[in-house]
C-alpha positions as CSV (number, residue, x, y, z in Angstrom):
1,M,-44.3,0.7,53.9
2,R,-46.3,-0.1,51.0
3,I,-49.2,-1.3,53.7
4,V,-48.9,2.0,55.4
5,H,-49.3,3.9,52.2
6,A,-52.2,1.9,51.3
7,A,-54.0,2.4,54.6
8,V,-53.6,5.9,54.4
9,A,-54.8,6.2,50.9
10,G,-57.8,4.1,52.0
11,L,-58.3,6.7,54.7
12,L,-58.1,9.5,52.2
13,A,-60.8,8.0,50.0
14,L,-63.3,7.9,52.9
15,A,-62.2,11.6,54.1
16,T,-62.3,13.2,50.7
17,G,-63.3,11.2,47.9
18,P,-62.1,9.3,45.1
19,S,-60.2,11.9,43.3
20,V,-57.6,12.5,45.9
21,A,-57.3,8.8,47.0
22,T,-56.5,7.8,43.2
23,Y,-54.4,10.6,42.9
24,T,-52.3,9.6,46.4
25,T,-52.2,6.3,45.9
26,A,-50.5,7.2,42.2
27,R,-47.9,9.4,43.6
28,A,-47.5,6.1,46.4
29,I,-46.7,3.7,43.4
30,R,-44.6,6.5,41.5
31,D,-42.5,6.9,44.4
32,S,-42.3,3.0,45.5
33,P,-38.2,1.9,44.9
34,R,-39.5,-0.6,42.3
35,T,-41.1,2.1,40.4
36,T,-38.4,4.6,40.1
37,G,-36.1,2.4,39.1
38,A,-37.8,0.8,36.5
39,L,-38.5,4.8,35.3
40,A,-34.7,5.6,35.6
41,T,-34.2,1.8,33.7
42,D,-36.3,3.5,30.7
43,S,-34.7,6.8,30.7
44,A,-31.4,5.3,30.0
45,G,-32.2,2.9,27.9
46,A,-33.9,5.9,26.0
47,R,-30.9,8.0,26.1
48,A,-28.9,5.2,25.0
49,T,-31.0,4.3,21.9
50,S,-30.4,8.0,21.3
51,D,-26.9,8.1,21.7
52,A,-26.7,5.2,19.5
53,G,-28.6,6.8,16.9
54,A,-26.4,9.6,16.7
55,T,-23.3,7.5,17.0
56,R,-24.7,5.3,13.8
57,D,-25.9,8.5,11.6
58,P,-22.0,10.1,11.0
59,R,-21.1,6.7,10.2
60,A,-23.9,5.8,7.5
61,T,-22.8,8.8,6.3
62,Q,-19.6,7.9,5.8
63,D,-20.3,5.1,4.0
64,A,-22.7,6.8,1.9
65,R,-20.3,8.9,0.8
66,A,-17.4,6.0,0.5
67,T,-19.2,4.1,-2.1
68,Q,-20.4,7.5,-3.9
69,D,-16.8,8.5,-4.4
70,A,-16.1,4.6,-5.0
71,G,-18.6,4.8,-7.5
72,A,-17.3,7.9,-9.1
73,R,-13.8,6.6,-9.4
74,A,-15.1,3.6,-11.1
75,T,-16.9,5.6,-13.8
76,R,-13.3,8.0,-14.0
77,D,-11.4,4.5,-14.6
78,A,-13.9,3.3,-17.0
79,M,-13.8,6.5,-19.2
80,A,-10.2,6.6,-19.1
81,A,-9.4,3.0,-20.0
82,R,-12.0,3.7,-22.8
83,S,-10.1,6.6,-24.1
84,T,-6.8,4.4,-23.8
85,G,-8.4,1.7,-25.9
86,R,-9.2,4.4,-28.7
87,L,-5.8,6.0,-28.4
88,R,-4.0,2.5,-29.2
89,G,-6.8,1.6,-31.8
90,V,-5.4,5.4,-33.4
91,L,-1.7,4.1,-33.1
92,G,-2.7,0.5,-34.1
93,T,-4.4,1.1,-37.2
94,M,-2.8,4.2,-39.1
95,R,-2.5,3.5,-43.3
96,D,-1.5,7.0,-44.3
97,L,1.8,7.0,-42.8
98,P,4.5,8.9,-45.2
99,E,5.9,6.6,-47.7
100,G,8.8,3.7,-46.6
101,F,7.5,3.8,-43.1
102,F,6.5,0.5,-41.7
103,S,2.7,1.1,-40.6
104,H,2.9,-2.0,-38.1
105,A,3.4,0.0,-34.6
106,R,5.9,-1.3,-31.9
107,A,7.0,-0.6,-28.6
108,P,7.2,3.0,-27.5
109,W,9.8,5.0,-28.7
110,R,13.1,5.0,-26.3
111,A,15.7,8.0,-26.0
112,P,18.8,7.4,-27.1
113,F,20.0,8.9,-23.6
114,R,18.8,10.5,-20.8
115,P,19.1,14.2,-20.9
116,R,20.4,16.4,-17.9
117,A,18.1,19.8,-18.7
118,S,14.7,19.1,-17.0
119,A,13.1,20.4,-20.2
120,C,14.6,18.4,-22.9
121,R,13.6,15.5,-20.1
122,A,9.8,16.7,-20.6
123,L,9.7,16.4,-24.2
124,F,11.6,13.1,-24.6
125,D,9.4,11.6,-21.7
126,A,6.3,12.4,-23.2
127,A,7.2,11.0,-27.0
128,A,8.2,7.8,-25.2
129,G,4.4,7.9,-23.4
130,R,5.3,9.5,-20.1
131,P,3.8,12.6,-20.6
132,P,2.5,15.3,-17.7
133,R,0.2,13.5,-15.2
134,D,-2.0,16.5,-14.5
135,G,-5.5,16.1,-15.2
136,L,-5.3,12.4,-16.7
137,G,-7.7,11.3,-14.3
138,G,-7.9,7.5,-12.7
139,A,-6.5,5.0,-15.3
140,A,-3.8,7.6,-17.1
141,A,-5.1,7.7,-21.2
142,V,-2.2,7.6,-22.2
143,T,-0.4,5.5,-25.3
144,A,2.8,5.5,-27.0
145,A,4.1,3.9,-30.2
146,T,7.2,3.5,-32.6
147,Y,7.0,3.3,-36.6
148,D,10.2,2.6,-38.4
149,G,11.2,4.4,-41.1
150,P,13.2,3.5,-44.5
151,H,16.7,5.2,-43.9
152,L,18.9,3.7,-41.6
153,G,17.8,3.9,-37.7
154,E,15.0,6.5,-39.2
155,L,12.2,6.3,-36.9
156,A,9.0,8.0,-35.8
157,G,8.2,8.2,-31.9
158,V,4.6,9.0,-30.8
159,G,3.2,9.7,-27.4
160,L,-0.6,10.2,-27.0
161,A,-2.6,11.4,-23.9
162,V,-6.1,12.7,-23.2
163,Y,-7.0,15.1,-20.4
164,D,-9.6,16.5,-18.5
165,G,-11.0,19.9,-19.0
166,N,-8.6,22.5,-20.4
167,E,-5.4,20.6,-19.5
168,A,-4.0,19.2,-22.9
169,A,-3.9,22.9,-23.9
170,Q,-2.2,24.2,-20.7
171,H,0.1,21.3,-20.9
172,L,0.7,22.2,-24.5
173,D,1.9,25.8,-23.6
174,V,4.4,23.8,-21.2
175,L,5.8,21.7,-23.7
176,R,5.9,24.7,-26.4
177,A,8.1,26.6,-23.4
178,A,10.5,23.7,-22.6
179,L,11.0,23.3,-26.8
180,I,12.4,27.0,-26.2
181,R,14.5,26.1,-23.2
182,C,15.6,23.0,-24.8
183,A,19.0,24.4,-25.9
184,T,20.9,21.8,-25.4
185,A,19.8,17.9,-24.7
186,D,23.3,16.2,-23.2
187,A,24.2,13.1,-21.0
188,G,27.2,14.8,-19.5
189,T,29.5,13.4,-22.2
190,P,30.5,14.9,-25.9
191,Y,28.6,10.8,-27.3
192,D,25.7,11.9,-26.6
193,R,24.6,15.5,-27.1
194,L,22.1,17.3,-29.5
195,K,22.3,21.0,-29.9
196,A,19.0,22.8,-31.0
197,S,18.9,24.2,-34.5
198,P,16.8,26.0,-36.7
199,V,14.5,23.6,-38.6
200,P,12.0,24.8,-40.9
201,L,8.7,22.3,-40.7
202,P,6.0,23.3,-43.4
203,G,2.5,23.7,-41.7
204,I,3.7,23.1,-38.0
205,G,3.5,26.5,-35.8
206,G,0.4,28.7,-34.5
207,P,-1.3,28.3,-31.3
208,D,-1.8,24.3,-31.4
209,A,1.7,23.1,-32.5
210,A,5.0,24.1,-32.3
211,A,8.5,22.1,-33.3
212,R,12.2,22.4,-32.8
213,G,15.4,20.4,-34.2
214,L,18.2,19.0,-32.3
215,T,21.5,17.7,-33.8
216,G,24.6,16.3,-32.7
217,R,25.6,12.9,-31.4
218,A,24.0,10.2,-29.8
219,G,26.5,6.9,-28.7
220,G,29.0,8.9,-30.3
221,Y,27.4,8.4,-34.0
222,P,26.0,11.3,-35.8
223,Y,22.2,12.4,-35.0
224,R,19.3,14.6,-36.2
225,M,16.3,14.8,-34.4
226,H,12.9,16.8,-35.1
227,L,10.4,17.4,-32.1
228,V,7.2,18.3,-32.2
229,V,4.2,19.0,-29.8
230,A,0.8,19.6,-31.0
231,R,-2.8,19.8,-29.5
232,S,-6.2,18.2,-30.9
233,G,-9.3,18.7,-28.7
234,H,-8.4,16.9,-25.6
235,T,-5.3,14.9,-26.7
236,L,-2.1,16.2,-26.1
237,I,0.5,14.9,-29.1
238,T,4.3,14.1,-28.7
239,L,6.2,13.5,-31.7
240,V,9.9,12.6,-32.1
241,H,11.2,12.1,-36.2
242,A,14.8,11.1,-35.6
243,G,17.9,8.9,-37.4
244,L,21.3,8.8,-38.0
245,T,20.6,10.2,-41.8
246,P,18.9,14.1,-41.4
247,P,15.1,13.5,-41.1
248,D,13.3,15.2,-44.0
249,P,11.1,18.1,-42.6
250,A,8.6,17.6,-45.1
251,R,7.9,14.1,-43.8
252,T,7.7,15.4,-39.9
253,A,5.1,17.9,-40.8
254,E,3.2,14.9,-42.8
255,L,3.3,13.3,-39.7
256,A,2.1,15.6,-37.5
257,R,-0.7,16.4,-39.7
258,L,-1.5,12.8,-40.0
259,L,-1.6,12.3,-35.8
260,V,-3.5,15.7,-35.4
261,R,-6.0,14.3,-38.3
262,E,-6.6,10.6,-36.8
263,V,-6.8,12.3,-33.1
264,G,-9.0,14.5,-34.2
265,T,-11.7,11.6,-34.1
266,L,-11.0,10.7,-30.5
267,D,-13.3,13.8,-29.6
268,G,-16.4,12.7,-31.6
């Protein structure tokens, strides 16, 4: 067949000149089965390359986004870890505790019992180093400690938590409301039951601090407790001053002011 095409092309070249012959020969070559197959292969390859590129682009975008998210998480975690270290430093180096308190911080406060009321649980948990978690970020910027007082069973339990944005103020509002709702903290038995009592705490109040007293029994023994919630910048503070001997309100207020002052350095 190619021989016939070539012969016809030659005759046309003689009759019409080079331009027609060239066009006809080119068309004959283009229409040949081998050339048609090559063109089809080239077209398919181009489409495959385009499709592969289209497939790779979303994958590359996803990979880039995952890398960016991982970097952002690493930055948040590093900042939270730094805040946690500074919190521990604050609690570990307090030298101005009220007279008679042992300045060496020990393990976080453990509540004498688990209250049934959710409002009381929220307060006890925050003082024990388990504050509300919304806004804490990646590695939680939380720490807690206990300081032994001079009287039998007297202690000060402190919980600190650093939050993002305005979360500390919002959680303070929640804990202030919990103080009001925690009228009775009990474990369902008369041996573990504390009832709210009015306790004047000098210098504690206003928009950034609130307090309440609880009195009754824990483990069957007389037990008194002052609960304080406060905020200093981005840090939420929860304080428990408790013991078998009624805690001194003036010393509770002194502890609260000390914590607010020391924690204030974290926002510097």
